[in-house]
C-alpha positions as CSV (number, residue, x, y, z in Angstrom):
1,M,-29.1,11.8,21.9
2,K,-28.0,14.4,19.1
3,S,-24.9,16.3,19.8
4,N,-23.9,14.5,23.1
5,H,-20.3,14.0,22.3
6,I,-20.9,10.3,22.3
7,H,-17.4,8.7,21.4
8,V,-16.8,5.1,20.0
9,A,-16.7,3.6,23.6
10,G,-20.1,5.1,24.1
11,T,-21.5,3.4,21.2
12,V,-20.6,0.0,22.7
13,A,-22.4,0.9,25.9
14,L,-25.3,2.5,23.7
15,G,-25.6,-0.6,21.7
16,K,-25.9,-3.0,24.8
17,G,-28.9,-1.0,25.9
18,L,-30.4,-1.4,22.4
19,E,-30.3,-5.1,22.5
20,P,-33.1,-5.7,24.9
21,N,-35.0,-2.5,24.2
22,D,-38.3,-3.2,22.4
23,T,-39.9,0.2,22.7
24,L,-37.5,2.9,21.2
25,Q,-38.6,3.7,17.6
26,H,-36.4,6.9,16.9
27,L,-32.8,7.4,17.6
28,D,-31.0,10.3,16.4
29,L,-27.3,10.0,16.9
30,G,-26.4,12.8,14.6
31,C,-23.5,15.4,15.5
32,N,-21.5,12.9,17.5
33,P,-17.7,12.3,17.0
34,F,-18.0,8.4,16.7
35,E,-17.6,8.1,12.9
36,A,-18.4,4.7,11.1
37,V,-16.7,2.5,13.7
38,G,-19.2,3.7,16.3
39,A,-22.1,3.2,13.9
40,M,-20.9,-0.3,13.3
41,N,-21.1,-1.0,17.1
42,I,-24.5,0.2,17.1
43,F,-25.4,-2.2,14.2
44,I,-23.7,-5.3,15.6
45,S,-25.9,-4.6,18.8
46,L,-29.0,-4.1,16.7
47,K,-28.4,-7.4,14.9
48,K,-29.0,-9.1,18.6
49,A,-32.1,-7.1,19.0
50,S,-34.5,-9.3,17.5
51,N,-37.6,-7.7,19.1
52,S,-36.3,-4.2,18.4
53,A,-39.2,-1.5,17.6
54,L,-36.6,0.8,16.1
55,Q,-37.8,2.5,12.9
56,V,-35.5,5.3,12.4
57,L,-31.9,5.6,13.2
58,D,-30.4,8.9,12.3
59,L,-26.7,8.9,11.7
60,K,-26.8,11.7,9.2
61,D,-23.1,13.0,10.1
62,V,-21.5,9.7,10.0
63,R,-19.6,8.9,6.8
64,V,-20.2,5.4,5.5
65,S,-17.5,3.0,5.1
66,V,-17.9,-0.2,3.1
67,E,-17.8,-2.4,6.4
68,M,-20.5,0.0,7.8
69,K,-22.7,-0.5,4.8
70,K,-22.1,-4.2,5.1
71,Q,-23.3,-4.2,8.8
72,M,-26.0,-1.8,8.0
73,M,-27.5,-4.0,5.3
74,E,-27.3,-7.0,7.7
75,V,-29.5,-5.2,10.3
76,K,-31.9,-4.0,7.7
77,S,-32.5,-7.5,6.5
78,S,-33.6,-8.5,9.9
79,L,-35.3,-5.4,10.9
80,S,-37.1,-4.4,7.8
81,Q,-39.0,-1.4,9.5
82,L,-35.8,0.3,10.0
83,T,-34.7,3.6,8.1
84,V,-31.2,4.6,8.4
85,T,-30.0,8.2,7.3
86,H,-26.3,8.7,7.2
87,G,-23.7,10.9,5.8
88,D,-22.0,10.7,2.4
89,W,-19.5,8.0,1.5
90,A,-16.0,7.9,3.2
91,W,-13.2,7.9,0.6
92,E,-11.6,4.5,0.6
93,A,-8.6,3.7,-1.5
94,A,-9.2,1.4,-4.4
95,P,-7.7,-1.9,-4.4
96,S,-3.8,-1.5,-5.5
97,K,-3.0,-3.0,-8.8
98,P,-0.6,-5.9,-8.6
99,K,3.1,-4.5,-9.2
100,P,4.5,-6.0,-12.5
101,A,7.4,-8.5,-12.0
102,P,10.9,-7.2,-12.0
103,I,11.7,-8.7,-15.4
104,V,8.7,-6.8,-16.8
105,K,9.8,-3.5,-15.3
106,L,13.2,-4.3,-16.9
107,Q,11.8,-5.3,-20.2
108,T,9.7,-1.9,-20.4
109,F,12.6,0.2,-19.5
110,L,15.0,-1.4,-22.1
111,N,12.2,-1.2,-24.8
112,T,12.0,2.8,-24.2
113,K,15.9,2.6,-25.0
114,G,15.5,0.3,-27.8
115,V,17.7,-2.6,-26.2
116,K,16.6,-6.2,-26.1
117,L,17.2,-8.4,-22.9
118,V,19.1,-10.8,-25.2
119,D,21.5,-8.1,-26.2
120,L,21.7,-7.1,-22.5
121,F,22.8,-10.6,-21.5
122,K,25.5,-10.4,-24.4
123,K,26.7,-7.3,-22.8
124,F,27.3,-8.9,-19.4
125,D,29.0,-12.0,-21.1
126,V,32.4,-10.1,-21.7
127,E,34.1,-13.6,-22.0
128,N,31.7,-14.6,-24.6
129,N,31.2,-18.0,-22.8
130,G,27.6,-18.0,-22.3
131,I,28.2,-17.7,-18.6
132,V,27.7,-14.4,-16.5
133,E,28.4,-14.0,-12.7
134,T,25.2,-12.9,-10.8
135,K,27.2,-10.4,-8.8
136,E,28.2,-8.6,-11.9
137,I,24.8,-8.6,-13.3
138,H,23.4,-7.3,-10.1
139,K,26.2,-4.6,-9.9
140,T,25.6,-3.6,-13.5
141,L,21.7,-3.4,-13.1
142,K,22.1,-1.3,-10.0
143,N,24.1,1.2,-11.8
144,M,22.0,1.5,-14.9
145,S,19.3,3.9,-13.3
146,L,16.6,1.2,-13.8
147,P,13.2,1.9,-12.3
148,L,14.0,-1.1,-10.0
149,T,14.5,-1.1,-6.5
150,N,17.7,-3.0,-4.9
151,R,15.2,-5.7,-3.6
152,E,13.7,-6.0,-7.3
153,I,17.0,-6.2,-8.6
154,S,17.9,-9.1,-6.2
155,E,14.5,-10.9,-7.1
156,L,15.5,-10.7,-10.5
157,V,19.0,-11.9,-10.4
158,K,18.0,-14.9,-8.2
159,S,15.2,-15.8,-10.4
160,M,17.8,-16.3,-13.3
161,D,20.2,-18.3,-10.9
162,N,18.3,-21.5,-10.8
163,T,21.3,-23.7,-9.7
164,L,22.3,-21.0,-7.0
165,A,25.9,-21.4,-8.4
166,G,26.4,-17.4,-8.5
167,T,26.6,-17.8,-12.3
168,I,23.8,-17.6,-15.0
169,E,23.9,-19.4,-18.1
170,Y,22.5,-18.2,-21.5
171,Q,19.9,-20.8,-22.0
172,T,18.9,-20.6,-18.3
173,Y,18.5,-16.8,-18.7
174,L,16.4,-17.3,-22.0
175,D,14.5,-19.8,-20.0
176,S,13.8,-17.4,-17.2
177,L,12.8,-14.7,-19.4
178,Q,10.0,-16.8,-20.9
179,T,8.8,-17.9,-17.4
180,D,8.8,-14.6,-15.6
181,T,7.1,-12.7,-18.7
182,S,4.4,-15.4,-19.2
183,H,3.6,-15.3,-15.2
184,A,3.8,-11.7,-15.4
185,T,1.2,-11.2,-18.3
186,D,-1.0,-14.0,-16.6
187,T,-1.6,-11.6,-13.5
């Protein structure tokens, strides 16, 4: 069945034919356009084929994905006589690293500028009363060319306004810094 232009839908039908088959020993499916998804259809059917005589499954042009390898290993555990040839590994993106919390991004940015977060709060507190309006912090942070999106700035300001009063008190600000940075370093 090599080079027969078998697509993914064709692998479903082919797999259904493999389930009851107890005589086929060699199946060459190379040079077909079905890729890993089609191969997984074959493996799913082979898991149901307890009386299969299949010894060689040639998928030499099919690039292997992680999910395909998992299916293949399950089949090979029940059909120990089966040898599968396949193409190389398909590139799959590595799991992304968790993004740092907005407060951590802010701290990193300020560290490169030689500014402390406490000093930043004092800069916002123009009346020197220990209270700053959240909309003023949001506006100022937005205009500072920070490596933060508008959404991250909103999250940051919201995390500091525990009372949802639209203001941040100096002590609440310090508490949020301690909480946010300790959680950020745990992840």
